[in-house]
N, CA and C atoms as a LAMMPS dump frame, in Angstrom:
ITEM: TIMESTEP
0
ITEM: NUMBER OF ATOMS
207
ITEM: BOX BOUNDS ff ff ff
-5.0000000000000000e+02 5.0000000000000000e+02
-5.0000000000000000e+02 5.0000000000000000e+02
-5.0000000000000000e+02 5.0000000000000000e+02
ITEM: ATOMS id mol type element x y z
1 1 1 N 180.952 -306.929 138.661
2 1 2 C 180.838 -305.937 137.596
3 1 3 C 181.202 -304.539 138.103
4 2 1 N 180.698 -304.188 139.286
5 2 2 C 180.997 -302.853 139.813
6 2 3 C 182.475 -302.707 140.144
7 3 1 N 183.089 -303.798 140.618
8 3 2 C 184.523 -303.755 140.901
9 3 3 C 185.305 -303.541 139.602
10 4 1 N 184.902 -304.24 138.536
11 4 2 C 185.547 -304.049 137.236
12 4 3 C 185.38 -302.612 136.767
13 5 1 N 184.176 -302.077 136.917
14 5 2 C 183.913 -300.709 136.473
15 5 3 C 184.765 -299.709 137.255
16 6 1 N 184.889 -299.924 138.562
17 6 2 C 185.701 -299.024 139.385
18 6 3 C 187.17 -299.085 138.972
19 7 1 N 187.686 -300.301 138.76
20 7 2 C 189.09 -300.438 138.356
21 7 3 C 189.328 -299.852 136.971
22 8 1 N 188.39 -300.084 136.067
23 8 2 C 188.549 -299.569 134.709
24 8 3 C 188.547 -298.043 134.703
25 9 1 N 187.68 -297.45 135.515
26 9 2 C 187.642 -295.985 135.581
27 9 3 C 188.944 -295.456 136.177
28 10 1 N 189.468 -296.133 137.19
29 10 2 C 190.721 -295.689 137.8
30 10 3 C 191.867 -295.773 136.796
31 11 1 N 191.918 -296.871 136.046
32 11 2 C 192.994 -297.038 135.065
33 11 3 C 192.89 -295.967 133.988
34 12 1 N 191.678 -295.703 133.528
35 12 2 C 191.52 -294.699 132.479
36 12 3 C 191.819 -293.298 132.998
37 13 1 N 191.594 -293.051 134.289
38 13 2 C 191.934 -291.743 134.864
39 13 3 C 193.437 -291.624 135.103
40 14 1 N 194.12 -292.764 135.325
41 14 2 C 195.549 -292.734 135.634
42 14 3 C 196.367 -292.242 134.45
43 15 1 N 196.062 -292.747 133.272
44 15 2 C 196.79 -292.343 132.077
45 15 3 C 195.999 -291.213 131.437
46 16 1 N 196.444 -290.006 131.717
47 16 2 C 195.637 -288.831 131.408
48 16 3 C 195.894 -288.335 129.991
49 17 1 N 195.292 -288.992 129.026
50 17 2 C 195.322 -288.487 127.659
51 17 3 C 193.9 -288.146 127.258
52 18 1 N 193.767 -287.468 126.154
53 18 2 C 192.446 -287.056 125.693
54 18 3 C 191.588 -288.267 125.33
55 19 1 N 192.206 -289.282 124.734
56 19 2 C 191.459 -290.481 124.344
57 19 3 C 190.945 -291.212 125.582
58 20 1 N 191.779 -291.336 126.61
59 20 2 C 191.345 -292.023 127.824
60 20 3 C 190.264 -291.236 128.556
61 21 1 N 190.34 -289.918 128.504
62 21 2 C 189.295 -289.104 129.128
63 21 3 C 187.964 -289.35 128.423
64 22 1 N 187.99 -289.382 127.087
65 22 2 C 186.766 -289.647 126.324
66 22 3 C 186.257 -291.056 126.604
67 23 1 N 187.166 -292.032 126.676
68 23 2 C 186.769 -293.416 126.97
69 23 3 C 186.149 -293.516 128.357
70 24 1 N 186.72 -292.823 129.332
71 24 2 C 186.21 -292.86 130.697
72 24 3 C 184.814 -292.26 130.757
73 25 1 N 184.626 -291.117 130.124
74 25 2 C 183.299 -290.488 130.124
75 25 3 C 182.295 -291.34 129.36
76 26 1 N 182.725 -291.936 128.273
77 26 2 C 181.84 -292.808 127.502
78 26 3 C 181.412 -294.026 128.297
79 27 1 N 182.36 -294.619 129.032
80 27 2 C 182.038 -295.773 129.869
81 27 3 C 181.057 -295.386 130.964
82 28 1 N 181.257 -294.229 131.563
83 28 2 C 180.362 -293.769 132.62
84 28 3 C 178.962 -293.49 132.078
85 29 1 N 178.876 -292.813 130.938
86 29 2 C 177.572 -292.495 130.347
87 29 3 C 176.856 -293.769 129.917
88 30 1 N 177.589 -294.703 129.328
89 30 2 C 176.992 -295.977 128.923
90 30 3 C 176.47 -296.743 130.131
91 31 1 N 177.239 -296.749 131.206
92 31 2 C 176.822 -297.438 132.428
93 31 3 C 175.555 -296.803 133.007
94 32 1 N 175.514 -295.483 133.068
95 32 2 C 174.319 -294.799 133.589
96 32 3 C 173.111 -295.054 132.71
97 33 1 N 173.296 -294.986 131.403
98 33 2 C 172.189 -295.191 130.47
99 33 3 C 171.621 -296.602 130.606
100 34 1 N 172.493 -297.593 130.647
101 34 2 C 172.025 -298.981 130.764
102 34 3 C 171.402 -299.246 132.129
103 35 1 N 171.971 -298.683 133.177
104 35 2 C 171.418 -298.897 134.516
105 35 3 C 170.023 -298.31 134.631
106 36 1 N 169.852 -297.055 134.217
107 36 2 C 168.527 -296.435 134.293
108 36 3 C 167.569 -297.061 133.297
109 37 1 N 168.063 -297.52 132.167
110 37 2 C 167.214 -298.212 131.203
111 37 3 C 166.686 -299.519 131.746
112 38 1 N 167.436 -300.133 132.65
113 38 2 C 166.981 -301.375 133.271
114 38 3 C 166.056 -301.101 134.45
115 39 1 N 166.349 -300.092 135.235
116 39 2 C 165.618 -299.839 136.476
117 39 3 C 164.314 -299.077 136.249
118 40 1 N 164.3 -298.132 135.316
119 40 2 C 163.121 -297.266 135.16
120 40 3 C 161.834 -298 134.799
121 41 1 N 161.833 -299.076 133.991
122 41 2 C 160.562 -299.783 133.772
123 41 3 C 159.985 -300.384 135.05
124 42 1 N 160.835 -300.844 135.946
125 42 2 C 160.338 -301.387 137.211
126 42 3 C 159.72 -300.292 138.075
127 43 1 N 160.339 -299.122 138.075
128 43 2 C 159.795 -298 138.848
129 43 3 C 158.45 -297.575 138.281
130 44 1 N 158.36 -297.466 136.959
131 44 2 C 157.098 -297.07 136.332
132 44 3 C 156.022 -298.13 136.54
133 45 1 N 156.385 -299.405 136.483
134 45 2 C 155.411 -300.471 136.731
135 45 3 C 154.902 -300.404 138.163
136 46 1 N 155.781 -300.076 139.098
137 46 2 C 155.355 -299.937 140.49
138 46 3 C 154.32 -298.827 140.625
139 47 1 N 154.577 -297.68 139.995
140 47 2 C 153.62 -296.572 140.076
141 47 3 C 152.303 -296.913 139.386
142 48 1 N 152.37 -297.601 138.265
143 48 2 C 151.141 -297.983 137.573
144 48 3 C 150.329 -298.984 138.393
145 49 1 N 150.995 -299.96 138.972
146 49 2 C 150.279 -300.931 139.807
147 49 3 C 149.699 -300.274 141.046
148 50 1 N 150.448 -299.365 141.646
149 50 2 C 149.944 -298.655 142.819
150 50 3 C 148.709 -297.836 142.466
151 51 1 N 148.738 -297.145 141.336
152 51 2 C 147.581 -296.348 140.917
153 51 3 C 146.389 -297.237 140.596
154 52 1 N 146.628 -298.376 139.954
155 52 2 C 145.53 -299.281 139.612
156 52 3 C 144.906 -299.881 140.867
157 53 1 N 145.732 -300.297 141.804
158 53 2 C 145.201 -300.871 143.045
159 53 3 C 144.497 -299.818 143.88
160 54 1 N 145.028 -298.621 143.872
161 54 2 C 144.407 -297.55 144.655
162 54 3 C 143.028 -297.204 144.108
163 55 1 N 142.886 -297.196 142.784
164 55 2 C 141.589 -296.846 142.205
165 55 3 C 140.563 -297.945 142.438
166 56 1 N 140.989 -299.206 142.5
167 56 2 C 140.019 -300.277 142.75
168 56 3 C 139.664 -300.374 144.221
169 57 1 N 140.595 -300.086 145.099
170 57 2 C 140.335 -300.203 146.534
171 57 3 C 139.521 -299.024 147.049
172 58 1 N 139.797 -297.829 146.548
173 58 2 C 139.157 -296.647 147.122
174 58 3 C 137.774 -296.371 146.545
175 59 1 N 137.329 -297.136 145.543
176 59 2 C 136.025 -296.934 144.898
177 59 3 C 135.858 -295.494 144.441
178 60 1 N 136.859 -294.987 143.776
179 60 2 C 136.833 -293.612 143.278
180 60 3 C 135.803 -293.506 142.16
181 61 1 N 134.871 -292.575 142.262
182 61 2 C 133.865 -292.446 141.196
183 61 3 C 134.48 -291.819 139.947
184 62 1 N 134.421 -292.543 138.846
185 62 2 C 135.052 -292.06 137.621
186 62 3 C 134.289 -290.894 137.003
187 63 1 N 133.042 -290.64 137.433
188 63 2 C 132.273 -289.523 136.885
189 63 3 C 132.929 -288.195 137.246
190 64 1 N 133.563 -288.121 138.403
191 64 2 C 134.169 -286.873 138.849
192 64 3 C 135.525 -286.618 138.199
193 65 1 N 136.009 -287.573 137.437
194 65 2 C 137.316 -287.408 136.811
195 65 3 C 137.249 -286.513 135.582
196 66 1 N 136.062 -286.208 135.099
197 66 2 C 135.942 -285.327 133.95
198 66 3 C 135.752 -286.057 132.643
199 67 1 N 135.671 -287.362 132.664
200 67 2 C 135.423 -288.122 131.441
201 67 3 C 134.522 -289.301 131.78
202 68 1 N 133.889 -289.835 130.788
203 68 2 C 132.958 -290.952 130.988
204 68 3 C 133.588 -292.238 130.486
205 69 1 N 133.309 -293.319 131.179
206 69 2 C 133.785 -294.631 130.737
207 69 3 C 132.701 -295.357 129.993
């Protein structure tokens, strides 16, 4: 997939018209959006799991957090 993306970007940059420039930028933005849309839930899940495990392991008193459970 990455090889296809690299070749497609090169081809779209080679023929320098306004339409190809827009297509190239659109392909790049779509690729970034989909990539981060796929990766960011895993990153957030990692942080949530780390925070949950840290709070159970460290025996943090919830009274000092400013709210009651």
